[in-house]
C-alpha positions as CSV (number, residue, x, y, z in Angstrom):
1,R,-76.7,65.3,22.1
2,R,-76.2,61.6,21.4
3,I,-74.9,60.8,24.8
4,P,-78.4,60.1,26.3
5,A,-79.4,57.8,23.5
6,E,-76.0,56.0,23.3
7,S,-75.9,55.5,27.1
8,D,-79.5,54.5,27.4
9,G,-80.1,57.3,29.9
10,T,-77.5,56.2,32.3
11,W,-75.1,59.1,31.6
12,T,-76.8,62.0,33.2
13,L,-74.1,64.7,33.6
14,H,-73.1,66.1,30.2
15,A,-71.3,69.2,31.3
16,P,-67.5,69.7,30.6
17,A,-66.9,69.0,34.3
18,D,-67.6,65.3,33.7
19,P,-64.4,63.4,33.0
20,G,-66.1,61.4,30.3
21,V,-67.0,64.5,28.4
22,T,-63.5,65.7,28.7
23,L,-62.1,62.5,27.2
24,L,-64.7,62.6,24.3
25,E,-63.6,66.2,23.5
26,L,-59.9,65.1,23.6
27,F,-60.4,62.2,21.3
28,A,-62.5,64.3,18.9
29,Y,-59.7,66.8,18.8
30,L,-57.1,64.2,18.0
31,L,-59.3,62.6,15.3
32,E,-59.8,66.0,13.7
33,Q,-56.0,66.5,13.6
34,R,-55.4,63.1,12.1
35,L,-58.0,63.8,9.4
36,Y,-56.3,67.1,8.6
37,W,-52.9,65.4,8.3
38,L,-54.3,62.7,6.0
39,D,-55.7,65.4,3.7
40,Q,-52.3,66.9,3.2
41,A,-49.8,65.8,0.5
42,P,-46.2,66.3,1.9
43,D,-43.3,66.9,-0.4
44,E,-42.0,63.4,0.0
45,L,-45.2,62.0,-1.3
46,V,-45.2,64.3,-4.3
47,V,-41.6,63.3,-5.1
48,A,-42.5,59.6,-4.8
49,I,-45.5,59.9,-7.1
50,L,-43.3,61.8,-9.7
51,K,-40.8,58.9,-9.6
52,L,-43.5,56.3,-10.1
53,L,-44.7,58.3,-13.2
54,G,-41.1,58.4,-14.5
55,L,-40.8,62.2,-14.1
56,E,-37.8,64.0,-12.7
57,P,-38.3,65.6,-9.3
58,P,-38.0,69.4,-9.0
59,R,-34.4,70.6,-8.7
60,P,-33.1,73.7,-7.0
61,A,-32.1,76.5,-9.3
62,R,-28.4,76.9,-10.0
63,A,-26.2,79.1,-12.1
64,A,-25.7,78.0,-15.7
65,A,-22.2,76.7,-16.7
66,T,-20.7,76.1,-20.1
67,V,-17.4,75.5,-21.8
68,L,-15.8,78.3,-23.9
69,S,-12.9,77.9,-26.3
70,L,-10.6,80.9,-25.9
71,R,-8.2,81.6,-28.7
72,T,-5.5,84.2,-29.0
73,A,-3.9,85.7,-32.1
74,E,-0.8,86.8,-30.2
75,E,2.5,84.9,-30.3
76,T,2.7,84.8,-26.5
77,P,0.2,83.3,-24.1
78,T,-2.7,85.7,-23.2
79,V,-4.0,85.8,-19.6
80,V,-7.7,86.3,-19.1
81,P,-8.3,87.4,-15.5
82,A,-11.0,85.9,-13.2
83,G,-14.2,87.8,-13.2
84,T,-14.1,88.5,-17.0
85,V,-17.6,88.5,-18.5
86,L,-17.9,86.5,-21.7
87,A,-20.8,85.6,-24.1
88,R,-21.3,82.8,-26.6
89,D,-23.5,84.7,-29.0
90,P,-23.1,88.2,-30.6
91,A,-26.3,89.5,-28.9
92,A,-24.8,88.6,-25.5
93,A,-28.2,87.4,-24.3
94,I,-26.5,85.0,-21.8
95,R,-23.3,86.1,-20.2
96,F,-20.8,84.0,-18.2
97,T,-18.2,85.0,-15.7
98,L,-14.8,83.3,-15.3
99,D,-14.4,81.8,-11.8
100,D,-10.6,81.4,-12.2
101,E,-7.9,83.0,-14.2
102,V,-7.4,81.4,-17.7
103,T,-4.3,81.4,-19.9
104,A,-4.9,81.1,-23.7
105,F,-1.9,79.6,-25.5
106,P,-1.2,80.2,-29.1
107,V,-1.2,77.1,-31.3
108,S,1.6,76.6,-33.8
109,G,0.2,73.6,-35.6
110,E,-2.6,71.0,-35.5
111,V,-3.6,68.8,-32.6
112,T,-2.9,65.1,-33.3
113,V,-4.5,62.1,-31.7
114,F,-2.9,58.7,-31.6
115,T,-4.4,55.4,-30.2
116,D,-3.4,52.2,-32.0
117,R,-2.6,54.5,-35.0
118,D,-2.9,58.1,-36.0
119,R,-6.6,59.0,-35.6
120,T,-6.4,62.8,-36.3
121,A,-8.0,62.5,-39.8
122,D,-10.9,60.4,-38.4
123,L,-11.7,63.0,-35.8
124,L,-11.5,65.9,-38.3
125,A,-13.9,64.0,-40.5
126,G,-16.4,63.5,-37.6
127,R,-15.9,59.7,-37.4
128,G,-16.0,58.1,-34.0
129,V,-12.7,56.8,-32.5
130,P,-12.8,53.9,-29.9
131,L,-10.7,54.7,-26.9
132,L,-11.0,51.4,-25.0
133,A,-10.1,47.9,-26.3
134,S,-13.1,45.6,-26.8
135,D,-11.4,42.7,-25.1
136,G,-10.7,44.6,-21.9
137,S,-6.9,44.8,-22.5
138,A,-4.8,47.9,-21.8
139,A,-5.1,50.8,-24.3
140,S,-3.7,54.3,-24.6
141,A,-4.6,57.5,-26.3
142,R,-2.0,60.2,-26.9
143,F,-2.9,63.8,-27.7
144,T,-0.2,66.1,-29.0
145,L,-0.9,69.8,-28.3
146,P,1.3,72.2,-30.3
147,L,1.3,75.0,-27.8
148,A,3.6,78.0,-28.5
149,G,5.2,80.3,-25.9
150,A,6.5,79.7,-22.4
151,H,4.4,77.3,-20.3
152,S,4.0,77.8,-16.6
153,T,4.6,74.8,-14.3
154,T,1.7,75.8,-12.0
155,G,-2.0,76.0,-12.7
156,W,-4.4,73.6,-14.3
157,L,-4.6,72.3,-17.9
158,S,-8.3,71.9,-18.9
159,L,-9.3,69.4,-21.7
160,L,-12.8,69.1,-23.1
161,I,-13.6,65.4,-24.0
162,E,-16.7,64.7,-26.0
163,L,-18.0,61.1,-25.9
164,D,-20.8,59.3,-27.7
165,S,-22.6,58.7,-24.5
166,P,-26.3,59.1,-23.5
167,L,-25.4,60.6,-20.2
168,P,-25.5,64.5,-20.0
169,P,-22.1,66.2,-20.0
170,S,-20.7,67.7,-16.8
171,W,-18.2,70.6,-16.5
172,A,-17.3,69.6,-12.9
173,P,-16.6,66.2,-11.2
174,P,-19.6,65.7,-8.9
175,P,-20.1,62.1,-7.7
176,L,-21.9,59.8,-10.1
177,P,-24.2,57.0,-9.0
178,V,-22.4,54.0,-7.7
179,V,-21.4,52.5,-11.1
180,R,-17.9,51.3,-11.7
181,P,-16.1,53.2,-14.5
182,P,-15.4,51.3,-17.7
183,A,-11.6,51.5,-17.1
184,E,-9.0,52.6,-14.7
185,L,-7.4,55.7,-16.1
186,T,-3.9,57.1,-15.7
187,W,-3.2,60.6,-17.0
188,S,0.4,61.4,-17.9
189,W,2.3,63.9,-20.0
190,F,5.3,63.8,-22.4
191,R,7.4,66.1,-24.6
192,P,7.5,65.0,-28.3
193,S,10.8,66.7,-28.7
194,G,12.5,65.0,-25.8
195,D,12.4,62.2,-23.3
196,A,10.7,64.1,-20.5
197,S,7.5,62.5,-19.2
198,G,5.6,61.8,-16.1
199,E,2.2,61.3,-14.4
200,F,-0.1,64.1,-13.2
201,A,-0.3,64.3,-9.4
202,E,-3.8,65.7,-9.3
203,V,-6.6,65.0,-11.7
204,E,-10.2,66.4,-11.7
205,D,-12.1,64.0,-14.0
206,G,-15.4,65.5,-15.1
207,T,-16.0,62.6,-17.4
208,G,-16.4,60.2,-14.4
209,G,-14.0,57.7,-15.9
210,L,-15.0,58.2,-19.6
211,R,-18.7,57.6,-18.8
212,R,-19.9,61.0,-20.2
213,S,-18.6,64.1,-21.9
214,G,-16.9,66.5,-19.6
215,V,-13.8,68.6,-18.7
216,V,-10.7,67.0,-17.3
217,R,-8.4,69.3,-15.3
218,L,-4.8,68.2,-15.0
């Protein structure tokens, strides 16, 4: 309806057969599409706004995981098969299923921890123990596990390490942000009653190099 006024009467054919009308309808359609797109908020924009506000973006749902301490009253190791359902509370409100077979070894004494000196009493009293030297020099921590019964040479040995760290714990070793670990770690074993010792060939470090609490599988 505005064509006659805008063209000062020189545009006389206003039917769809006129190429000019066809172009106007095409441009109007494209403009309507652009306005529709501008009125939408894509997921990328929502995530970017949440980051600017300091909020965590939504995460996909995943199964809960936890660490359970299995103890046995038997004098020989007890094997708990994969698929066993366990609960942390008497009401069994939340249940967990073992992914792998676990062997619980009987303990014939107390676990001891030795760094520059015997730190067992400090840990039992709830006092923190520094694992790394403040000057960056080499340091070591030795844990003595008084396990009874025959030990298999195959399988994994899982150790839970709790650190005074603001990072949330992890029960598996997913990649951390690109931040160098505080130290280069070497995991080895020894027998207190003999001279046998050696390094572990495979290590799954859930602590990310002692940057957070986690499970180390040796």
